[in-house]
C-alpha positions as CSV (number, residue, x, y, z in Angstrom):
1,M,0.0,0.0,0.0
2,L,1.3,3.5,-0.8
3,P,1.8,6.0,2.0
4,G,-1.2,8.3,2.8
5,S,1.0,11.3,2.2
6,G,0.8,10.6,-1.6
7,F,-2.9,11.3,-1.5
8,N,-2.3,14.7,0.2
9,N,0.2,15.6,-2.5
10,L,-2.2,14.5,-5.2
11,T,-5.0,16.6,-3.6
12,A,-2.7,19.6,-3.6
13,V,-2.0,19.4,-7.3
14,A,-5.7,19.6,-8.0
15,L,-5.5,23.2,-7.1
16,T,-3.2,23.8,-10.0
17,T,-5.7,22.6,-12.6
18,V,-7.3,26.0,-12.6
19,A,-4.0,27.7,-13.2
20,T,-2.6,28.4,-16.7
21,L,0.4,26.3,-17.3
22,A,3.7,27.8,-18.6
23,S,4.8,26.8,-22.1
24,A,7.7,24.3,-22.4
25,A,11.0,26.0,-23.4
26,G,14.5,25.0,-23.9
27,A,15.8,21.5,-24.9
28,P,13.5,19.2,-26.8
29,L,11.6,16.6,-24.6
30,P,12.7,13.0,-24.6
31,S,10.8,10.8,-27.1
32,H,11.1,7.5,-25.2
33,S,8.1,7.6,-22.8
34,A,8.2,4.8,-20.3
35,F,4.7,5.3,-18.7
36,F,2.2,8.1,-18.2
37,L,-0.3,9.4,-15.7
38,S,-3.8,10.7,-16.5
39,R,-6.5,12.2,-14.4
40,S,-10.3,12.0,-14.6
41,E,-10.5,15.8,-15.1
42,N,-9.4,15.9,-18.7
43,R,-7.3,14.1,-21.4
44,N,-4.0,15.7,-20.6
45,Q,-1.2,13.3,-19.5
46,V,2.0,13.5,-17.5
47,H,4.7,11.5,-19.3
48,Y,7.9,10.0,-17.7
49,A,10.4,9.7,-20.6
50,L,14.0,8.6,-20.9
51,S,16.7,10.6,-22.7
52,L,18.8,8.2,-24.7
53,D,21.8,8.3,-27.0
54,E,22.1,6.4,-30.2
55,A,23.2,3.3,-28.3
56,C,20.1,3.3,-26.1
57,R,22.2,4.5,-23.2
58,P,20.6,7.0,-20.7
59,V,22.0,10.5,-21.1
60,G,23.0,12.6,-18.1
61,T,22.7,12.2,-14.4
62,R,18.9,12.7,-14.4
63,P,17.9,11.0,-17.7
64,V,14.2,10.7,-16.8
65,Q,12.3,13.8,-17.7
66,V,8.7,14.6,-16.7
67,Y,6.4,16.7,-18.9
68,W,2.7,17.3,-19.8
69,R,1.2,16.2,-23.1
70,M,-1.6,18.8,-23.4
71,L,-4.0,16.7,-25.4
72,E,-6.9,19.1,-24.7
73,R,-5.1,21.6,-27.0
74,G,-3.6,19.2,-29.6
75,P,-1.6,16.0,-30.1
76,S,1.8,17.7,-30.2
77,E,1.3,20.3,-27.4
78,V,3.7,19.8,-24.5
79,E,4.6,21.8,-21.4
80,E,7.0,21.5,-18.5
81,L,5.7,20.8,-15.0
82,L,5.1,23.8,-12.8
83,G,6.9,24.1,-9.5
84,V,3.7,23.5,-7.6
85,E,3.2,20.3,-9.5
86,Q,6.6,18.8,-8.6
87,P,5.5,17.4,-5.2
88,V,2.9,15.3,-6.9
89,Y,4.1,14.4,-10.4
90,G,7.8,15.1,-10.0
91,L,10.6,12.6,-9.3
92,E,12.9,12.2,-6.3
93,D,16.3,13.7,-7.1
94,S,18.2,10.4,-7.2
95,Q,18.2,8.6,-10.6
96,P,20.9,6.0,-10.4
97,V,21.8,4.5,-13.8
98,E,23.4,1.0,-14.1
99,A,24.3,-1.3,-16.9
100,T,22.4,-4.6,-17.2
101,A,22.9,-7.7,-19.3
102,E,20.2,-6.5,-21.7
103,G,21.0,-2.7,-21.7
104,W,20.4,-0.1,-19.0
105,R,18.3,0.5,-15.9
106,V,17.4,3.8,-14.2
107,R,15.7,3.7,-10.8
108,V,13.2,6.5,-10.0
109,S,10.6,7.3,-7.4
110,L,7.6,9.6,-7.7
111,K,7.7,12.2,-5.0
112,A,4.1,11.3,-4.1
113,F,5.0,7.6,-3.7
114,P,8.6,7.4,-2.7
115,S,8.2,3.9,-1.2
116,R,7.4,2.4,-4.5
117,P,10.5,2.6,-6.8
118,I,10.1,2.3,-10.5
119,D,12.9,0.8,-12.7
120,I,13.0,2.1,-16.2
121,T,14.9,-0.2,-18.5
122,T,16.2,0.2,-22.0
123,A,17.5,-2.2,-24.5
124,R,18.0,-2.4,-28.3
125,V,15.3,-4.6,-29.9
126,D,15.2,-5.0,-33.7
127,G,17.4,-2.0,-34.1
128,K,15.3,0.3,-31.9
129,C,15.4,1.5,-28.3
130,Q,12.8,-0.2,-26.2
131,V,11.9,1.5,-23.0
132,Q,9.8,-0.1,-20.2
133,A,8.9,0.8,-16.6
134,W,8.7,-1.9,-13.9
135,T,7.3,-1.8,-10.4
136,K,5.4,-3.9,-7.9
137,L,1.8,-4.3,-8.9
138,G,-0.2,-6.5,-6.5
139,N,2.0,-9.4,-5.6
140,S,4.6,-9.3,-8.4
141,V,6.9,-7.0,-10.3
142,S,5.1,-6.0,-13.5
143,Q,5.4,-3.7,-16.4
144,L,3.8,-0.3,-15.5
145,E,2.1,1.4,-18.4
146,H,-0.3,3.9,-16.8
147,V,-1.3,5.6,-13.6
148,F,-4.9,6.9,-13.4
149,V,-6.0,9.4,-10.7
150,K,-9.7,9.7,-10.1
151,T,-10.4,13.1,-8.6
152,S,-13.5,14.6,-7.1
153,W,-14.8,18.1,-6.8
154,P,-13.5,20.2,-5.1
155,F,-9.9,19.0,-5.0
156,S,-9.8,15.5,-3.5
157,V,-8.6,12.1,-4.8
158,D,-11.0,9.2,-4.7
159,F,-8.4,6.6,-5.8
160,V,-5.3,5.9,-7.8
161,R,-5.2,2.9,-10.2
162,L,-1.9,1.4,-11.5
163,D,-2.3,-0.4,-14.8
164,G,0.3,-2.7,-16.4
165,V,1.2,-6.2,-17.7
166,G,2.0,-9.0,-15.3
167,P,4.7,-11.6,-15.6
168,D,2.2,-13.9,-17.4
169,G,1.5,-11.3,-20.1
170,Q,-2.0,-10.6,-18.7
171,P,-3.3,-7.1,-17.7
172,V,-2.9,-6.3,-14.1
173,H,-4.4,-3.5,-12.1
174,E,-3.9,-2.2,-8.5
175,L,-6.4,0.1,-7.0
176,I,-5.2,2.3,-4.1
177,R,-7.9,4.0,-2.1
178,K,-7.6,6.7,0.5
C-alpha cells in the first residue's frame, strides 16, 4: 500500500488545474516515454520519458524527464511541470543508472509515492530502443504502463489505479484508495 501522504500531495495538485500552465521551453523533450499518468479531469497526460543516446544508453545524471502532453489543446502540445506540481508528479532527485545484461536501468521514485520505486529499462530490440517501466503491482513485479488518478470536486482524490502487464502477459491493475 502506498503511504497516505501521496494522496495529500495528489490533492494539492488539483489546485493547479485552474492555473494556466507555462509553455515548455529549452531543450526538446525525450521521445522515449516509459509510462504516463492521467486524471479523470481531462485528457492531458504527464509523461515520464527517458533521454537516450544512439546506443540506447541513458543520457545525463537525471535522464528521466517529466512533462505534460496537453492533449486538450492538440496531439503535439507539451509543457513542463510547474513548481507547484513537482511534489505530486515530479521525481525524487536520485536517478541511479546502471548497466544490465540487456541494456540499462534507471531507478526513479515519484515524490508522491517514494516507497514504490520504478525501474525504467532500455534495450536495443530489432534496431530500436525499447523503454519499459517496472514496479510492484499487486504481488509481483510487472510492467507499469499507466497511472490513473480519479479526482472529485472540489480537490480531492478518490483513488489511484496502476495499470500494467503481469509476468504472465496478462493485464494487471492495482487500486489504491484513501
